[in-house]
N, C-alpha and C positions, 0 to 999 in steps of 0.2 A: 187581171186574171187571164185574159185572152193571150197576152204576150207570154206570160209564164207558161200557159198550157202549150203554146206553140214551141217554145224553147224546150220544154220537157219532151214533147213528142218528137221533135227533131233529134235530140240526143238519144232518146230511146231507139229511134230508127237506126242509129249508128252503133247500137249495142251497149250504150252506157246505162248503168243503173242510176236512176235519178231519185233523189230524196228532196221533196219540196217542203217549203214552209211559207205560210201566208203572211208572216210578219217577222221582224227582226228578233223578237224574244223567242219565238218558236224556232227560228233558224239557229239561234245560238244553242238552244236545248238539243236540237237534232244534231248539230255539229258535235257537241260533247258526247252524245250517245252513239252516233254512227261513225265518227272519225273518217269523214270522206277524203278522197284523194284530191278534190278540187272544189272550190266554192264559186258559184256565180251569185252576185249580189246586186240589188238595186240600192240607190242611195235614199230614195224617198219611200219609206215603209212605215206602217203604223207601229206604235209602241216603242220600238228601238230602231233608230235610223241606220242607214247603211254605213256611215262613218263610225258609229259606235260598234256595230257588228264587226267591221273591218279591224278596228282597234282591239277588240276583245279576242278575235280569232288569232291575230298575229301575236298577241300576248300569250295565248295558249300554245300555239304552234307557229312559230315564225317562218317555217319552211313550207307551209301549205300554199299552193297557188290560189290566188283570189283574183277573179276577173269581175270588174264592176260593169254592169250593163244598166245604164241609166238614161233617162230622158231629161235629166236636170239641165245638162248642157252648160252649167256654170263652170267657168274656167277655174275659179277658186276651189270648188269642190273637187274638180279633176286633179288639181295639184295636191290638195290635201289627201285625197284617196291614194295617190301614188306615193306621197310622203309617208303615209301610214302603212304602206306595204302592198298595195294592190299591184298585181303583175301586169295588168292591162286595163284599159278603159274603153268601152264600146258605147256609143251613143244610140239610144233607141228612139224611134222604132228601127229595128234592124231590118234594112231593106233586103239585104242578101245574107241569108243564114250561113253561107259559106264563110263569111267574115268571122262569125262567132265560132264556127267549127275550126277555122284556122287559128284563132286565138286560143281555143281549148287545146288543140293539137300542139301548138308551140309551148303552152304552159306545161303540158305533160312532158314534152321533150326537154324543156329547161329543168324541170323537176328531176327527170331521170339523169340528166347530166350532172346536176348538183349532187345527187346521191352517189353516182359513180366517182365524182371528184372526192367526195368524203371518204369513200372506200379506198381509193388510191392513196389519199393522204394518210389514212391510218396504216395502210400497208407500207408506205414509204417511211413513216415514223417507226414502225416495227423493224423494218430492214435497217434503218439508221441506228436504232438501239442495238441491234445484233452486230452491226459493223463496229460500233463503239466498243462493245464488249470484246469482240475479236481483237481490236486494236489494243485494248487494255491488256489482254492476255499476251499478245505479241510483245508489248513493251515490257511486261513482267518477265517473260521468257528471255528477252534480250538483256535485261538488267541481270538476271540470274546467270546468263552465259558470260557476260562481261566479268561478273564477280568470280565465276569459275576460272576464266582465263587469267585473271589477276592472281588467283591462288596458285594456278599451275605455273605461272611465270615466277612467282615467289618461291615455289618449291624447287624449280630449276636453279634459281639463283642460290638458294641455300645449299643445294647439292653441289653446285660449282664451287662455292666458298669452302664447303667442308672438304671437297677434294683437294683444293689448293692448300688447305691447312694440313690435311692428313698426309699429303705426300712428303713435305719436309719433316713433319713430326715422325713419320714412319722411317725415313732415312736416318734421322737422329737416333731413334730407338735402336735401329739395326746397328748403327755404328757404335 
């Protein structure tokens, strides 16, 4: 409780709005109700442990930054947490709260960059679709122009042949 209170106070001092939960079950309920921008989670919690919370949250929203802050210190838990989608893992007790602030700041920065990448990708896909449509229109216009040029050449050929035939026939009729 002391560590949770100090983490909450630290983040509130930096202007963050903090939603706390005393166990994993309540944490999941609050996550679904509040839809936070970031989750700080311990691994050892009553009712629902941190790995289950992590797994549930990443299933609901795989893009949410989750930072594990745990005193478990077990390398297997650390690896499992990162495999399940944790963005960072900090061992408590946190001696320097700036380490936690840096992890939160980097998670928000990464989240922002991922959102920007998604927007740029959608814009690029839209531009690509527009370019493809323009290319299709140009190809259609080119095909139409080629067909028109063929018809014009055929018309000139027919006119030339008609002239070549009309001249001797006209001379013959005149004679």
